[in-house]
N, C-alpha and C positions, 0 to 999 in steps of 0.2 A: 504493500500500500504506500502510495506517495504521501509524504508528510506535508508537502507544499503543493498548492494548485499549479497546474500548468498554465503558462501564459497563453491567452487567446489571441487569435489573429484576425479578428473581424475588421474588415476595412470600413472606415467611416469617411464618407464623402459629403461635401457641401455644394449645393447648387442654388444659384440665385435665379429663381424662376417661379412662376405660378403653377399650380397643379393642372395638368392636362391629361387627356385620355391617353396620349402617347406615353407620358411619364408613368402612369399607372400600369400600362401594358409592359413597360420595361422592368417591372418589379414583380416579385412573387407575393407580396402582401403590402398593405399600407395602413397607416393610422393618420387621419387628417383631423386636426383640432379646429373646431369652429366655435364662434362666439355664442353664448347663450342669448345675447342681445341681438335683435334684428336677424334672427336665425334664418327665416325664410328667404330673405334677400341673399344671404350668403349661400344658401343651397342652390338658388337659381344660377349661380355662377360656377358651380362645380360640374365636372364631367358626370354624365348620367344623372342630370338634374331631376328629371321626371321621376326616376326611381327613388331618389332621396326624399323628394317632396312627398311622395306617396307614403313612404315609410315613416316620415316625420309626422304626417297627419294621423296615421294609425297609432303611433307611439304617444302622441299628444292626447288622443282620446283615452288611451289606457293609463295616462298619467305617469309614463316612464320616459324621461327625456335626457338621461345621462349620456347615452350613446346609441348609435345605430350600426348594424352589421349587415353586410350583403356581399354577394359575389356578382358584380355587374354583368349584364348579358355579354356573351362572347368571351368571358374571362373566367379563369379558375382561381384567380387571386382574391383572397378575402380582403375586404376593406372595412375598417372601423372608422366611423365618424364620432369624435369625442367632443362633447359640448362642455365648454368651460366659461366661467365668469371672467370678465376682463380683470377684475380686482382680486382674483383668487390668491390665497396665501401660498407660500412655497410648499407647505405640507399638503394642502389641497391639490395643488398641481401634481405633486409626486404621487399622491394617492390615486388621482384620476388616471394618470399615465399608467400606473400599475394595473388598474382595472382594464384599461384598453389593451395592454399586452396580453393579459390573461384571456380576454375575449378574442383576440386576434388568432391565437393558435397557429402561429406561423409554421409552415412546413420546415423540415430539416434543410440546413444550408440555404436558407432563403435570403433573397435580396429584398430588404424591407425599406419602404419609403416612409419618412416621417415629415409631415408638413403642417404648417399653421396657416389657415385660410381665413382671410378677412379679420385678422387680429392685429391690433396696432403694433408697431415695430418694437416698442419698449417691452410689451408683454410676450410677443411671439418668440423672442430669443430665449426668455426664461422658460417658456412652455416647451420649446424644442429641447432645451437642455434637460428638463424634467423627463421628457419622453425618451431621450437618449439614455439618461441615467437609469430609468426604469427598465429599458430594454436590455442594457448590459447586466443589470442585477437579475433579471428574469432568466437570462440564458447563461449565467455563471454556474458551471457544474459544481455540485456538492459531492463529498465522499459517499460512496455506496459500496455495500458488501453483499449485494444480492448474488446468488449463485447463477442466476440467469442474467446475461449481459443486458445492461440498461443503455438505451440510446441516449447519449448525452446531448443536451440542447446546443445548437450551434447556429450561428448566422454567418452567411458569406459576406454580407455587407449591409451597412445602414446608410441611407442617403438622407441628409437633412435638406429639405427644400424650403428656402426662405426668401423673403423679399427685403429683409433689413440687414443689419450688421452680422458679421460672421460670429459663430459660437466658438467659445474656447474649448474645443474638443479635447485637447491634451489634458486640460484640467479635469474634465469629467471622467476621462479614462483613468487618470492617475488616482482619483478618489475611488473609483470603482475597484481598481486593483487592490487598494488598501482595504476596502470593505470586504472584498472577496476573500482576501487572506484571513481577515478576522473571523469571518463566518466559517471558512474551511477548517481552520484550526479548532474552533469551538465545536464543530460537528464531529470531529474525530472521537471515537470511543476511548474510554480511559485505559483500556488495556493496550491501546496503540499509542496514544499521546500521554504517556506517563512522563515523569520528570526526566528520565534518560533520553527518551525520544524527542521530547520538547527541546532539550538542549541541542540535539542533533539537527532538528528542524531549523532552529535559529542560527546555527553555524552555517547551514546550507544557504539560508536567506542572506547571511552576511557575505558569503562567497559570491553569490549571484549578483549582488548589488553593490559590492565594494564597501560594505560597512566594516568598521572596526569591531572586533569581537573580543570580549573578555568574560571569563566565568569565575565568579567568586564561590568556591566550593565551601563545604562546611568548615574545613580547617582554616581557610582564609577568613571566613566570617567569624570564627572563634577568635582569631587574632584581632579582628576589627571590633570585638566586643558586642556583636549582634545577637544578644541573648534572647530578644523577643522572637526573631525569626527562627533561631535554633530550637526554641521551645516547641514550636509547631512541627519541626522536622523530626523530632525525637522518635516517634513511633513508626516512621516510614520503613517499609521493607527494604528499599534501595537507599544507599547513601548518595543519591544523585541530585539531591536538592541543592539549590544555590541561587545566586542572583546573577543574571546575565546583563551585561552592559553592551549595547550596540551603539556605534558612533557614526554619525554622518557629519562630514565636514564640507561646508558650502564652497563651491568654486567661485563665489562672488568676490570681487576684489575688495569691496567695502562691505564688511559684514555688520549686521545689525545687533549681533549678540549671540547668546546661547540659550537654548530651551532644553529643559529636562522633562522627558515624558516617563511616567512611572506607572507600572501596571501590576495588578494583583493576578498571580498565576497559580491558583490552587487547582491542580490537575484533577483531584477528586477530594471532596469534602464529606467525610463521614459524620462530622460534628465532634469527633474525638470522644473523650470520656462522657461528655454530654451528648450522647448519640442522637442523631436525627431520627425522625420517624421514616417509614417507608416512603410516604409521599414527599416528605422534605428532602430525602436523599436521592430521589429518582433521577433528577437531572443534574446532579452535582458534578458531572464532568464539565459542565459549563462554567464552573466557578473560576476558570482561568480566562474568561472572556475579557476582563479588564486588560490583561497583558496582551491578548490578541489584538485588541483595539489600539493599544499603544504601539505595537509592532506595525499594524496596518497604517496607523497615522504616520509613522516614520517612513514607511514605504511610499505612501502617497506624497508626502512633502519632499522626499528625496527625488522622486521622479519629476516633481515640479521645479527642482533645483533652487529651492528657496534660499534667500540671502542671509541665512543665519545657521549656526551649528546646532546639532541636536544630539543629545545623549539620551538613550532610551534604556531605562532600568526596569528589568522584569524579575519579579519575585516568584521563582518557580519551586513549588513544593506540593506535597499532598498533606492532608490532615487526616491521619489514620488513627485507628484504635490499637491498643496493645499495652503491654506491661510498662513500656517506657513513655507512654503518652503523657503530655503535660496536664496538670490538674488544677481545678479551682483552688484558690488561696496560695498558690505558689507565688513567689516574688522573683521577677527576672529583671535584668538590667539591659537596656537598649544601647545601641552604638553611640548615642549622644549623652549617655550617662544617666538618663531618666530611668527610675525604677518603676516597675509596673506590678500591681497586685492583680493576679489573674482572677476573674470572676466566672468565666464561662469558656469552655474549650472550643465552642462553636463560634466564638468571635475571633477566629484565627486570622481573618483577613487583615484586620487592623494591626495585628501583631507583626505579620509579615511585611506590611506596608510601612510600619513605624521605622524599622531598620533600613528599609530600602529608601525611604524619604531622607533619612539622616545621612546615608551614604551619598545620595544624589546631591544633597545640599553642600557636602564637603567640596564639591567641584565648583561651587559658587556660580550657578547658572543665573541668568537674568530673570527667569521665571520657571516655575514647576507646574506641570499639569499631571494629576494622577487619575487613573481610571480603575474602578472596582465594582463588581457585583457585590456590594458590601452589606446592605441591610434590607430585610423585609419591610421595615418601617417606611422606607422610601417608596416601595411599591404600594403599601397601604395608603400613603399620603397622596400619591400621584397617579396610581394605576401604572400600566405598562406603556402609556402613551407619551409621557414626559420622563426625563431623567432629572435628578436633583443636582444642583450646583451650589458649591460652598467655596468661599474665598476669604482670605485674610485682608482683602482690599474691598470693602463694601462699596466704594465708589465705582467699582466695575460691574455692579449688578445690572445696570441698564444695558451695558454692552453685552453681557453674557446672555440676557434674555433675548435681546434683539438679534444676536447671532443665531440663536435657536429658531427664531421666526424666519430669518433670512435663509437659513440652510434647510429648513424643513425637519431638522432634528431638534425638537423643542426641549428646553430645559427650564427649570424654575429655581431661582435663587432662594435659599433658605437663610434664616438668621444665624449669626455666629457670635452672638454677644458673650462677653466674658462670664456673665453670671451663670451660664449653663455649667461652668466648670465645677460649681459647688456639688453637683450631682456625682462628680467623679472624684470627690475627695476620698483619700484613703488614710486610715490611721497608721498604717505600717509602711507605705510606699509613697512615691511622689504622685502617683495617679492610679486610679482604679480603671481597669480595662473596659468595663461596661457596668451597667446597673442590672440588678436581678430581673427587672421587668423590661419591657421593650418600649416604654413610653418615650417618644422622641429619640429613639435610638439612632436614627440617621443624623440628627444634629449632634448628639453626644459622640458618635463615632467620628464626626468631622472635628469636634473639639479635641478629642483624643489625638487624632493625627496632627492637629495643629501644634502639639507639643514637640513634634519632631521636624518642624520646618522653622528655621530662624525667621524672626520678624522682618528682617530686611529683604527677604526674598518673596516677591509676589507669588501666590500659590492658588491654584484652582483644583478642587476635588470634585470629580464627577461620580456620583453614586448611580450606577447604570440600571435604574429600574426599568428602562425601556429596552434592555438587552435581549429579552425573551418575551415574545408575544405571539400567541396562537393566531395563525393567519398572516403573520408578518406585520409590518408597520411602514406607512408611507409607500415608498417605491420598492421596498425590500419584501419579497414574497415568502421568505423562509422564517421559521420560528425564531431562530437565532438571528438577530438583526445586524450585528456589528455596529450598533449605535455608537457614535462618537468620532468615527473617522471623518465623515462629511462635516460634522460640527467643528472639529479641530482645524480642518483645512480652511474653513471660513473664518474661524477665530484668529488664525495666524496668517491670514492672507496679507501678503506684502509686509509681514512683521508688525501688523497693527497692534497686537497685544504687547509686543516688546516696546513699542513706542509709548504706550500708555502706562506700562507697568513701572 
């Protein structure tokens, strides 16, 4: 089984032209976005106008006007008309595009035409980008272990037909590759992506893309004083746990600074001594999705050749049960000297991240972003539609929320006031790992992590409550969403966050 996804070779073309019958005939399938406003006027100007007008009237009587599907006379190519509001949000555009691709059912190796018809130039570019992103996500192959060979989705080409400015295709493709990597790694079962194979996969990724690679094994972490991380690793069957650092160095002559990306990579989480229930443990191979998103963000940003350096720190371990498992009431010391009173062995993610953040901070980056499937409390607060955002710079709240709106990967900033720390007071250590109940645990987990990031380094923590959603989310059709790669690419576009941090 391949540990990394193969790179796809779909050709993406751009044409400045209106949709014609000849253009439709040159492709095997098409999606044409039309405005919800003045729809009948737009339909009159399309090829096979009488067919679309008839279908539109029938759909209007039935009260269903999101899209129309047909195979025009003399053609075997399916065509989907997608109706969208001119002022649709990024999330709504991506969601609508995903529905259209699902409806299209493009044949294997298809040449697909994507067009925006009668939509103003400002919105048509964003809509075409959404349709392209949804098409790439829909046809990204995921790992499969079926004994019968499964036909993998593949497109020969995608043509973007536009009448306005060109679309930044390279950017959309780079983000898709990062998201695909994150989803692929998360989908791999835990007997394949264990700590040993995860390290091999990251080494392979580094070789393919020219990243620097360094692995801090348990011996190195012991010398670094990373007692919080090592507490989690104690019961593992393999001694392969450790922290991976991947390095991208920008080719830009004038660099804007250095970003640290940090990811929680628990390859399987049993809960430890505080054992999870069957339902709670069922999908715990996904508890490494934070590290997969960090690695995917690194890949996307490096392919965009961003003008700043990136260090990507990935906390790779399992949280197993056994005689050596760490226990409630133990006191351990983290790499920055902070002592931690353990309260619950299933709060292992913040333990692994504590030392990883402390080590990342030693390199003095200009900002740190960490990603983790950290708390059920964040899912309870937001459902799986948003992820939680926490920062030690409250003045960034507006930017963080707006970036979610612009990217279609929505986040909600939570408070980080100091008085929350009183809930984590310990009588025998510097800080309590968590409280016995789950009240506000997403906020308390962020306050806990805050102790391992120096005040002078701007820091963003993403609690990935939107990382797993039945039926997918926005343009992503799979249960594991890879949420965060697209968000990060928007947040760090042109070094915007570095300039504000």
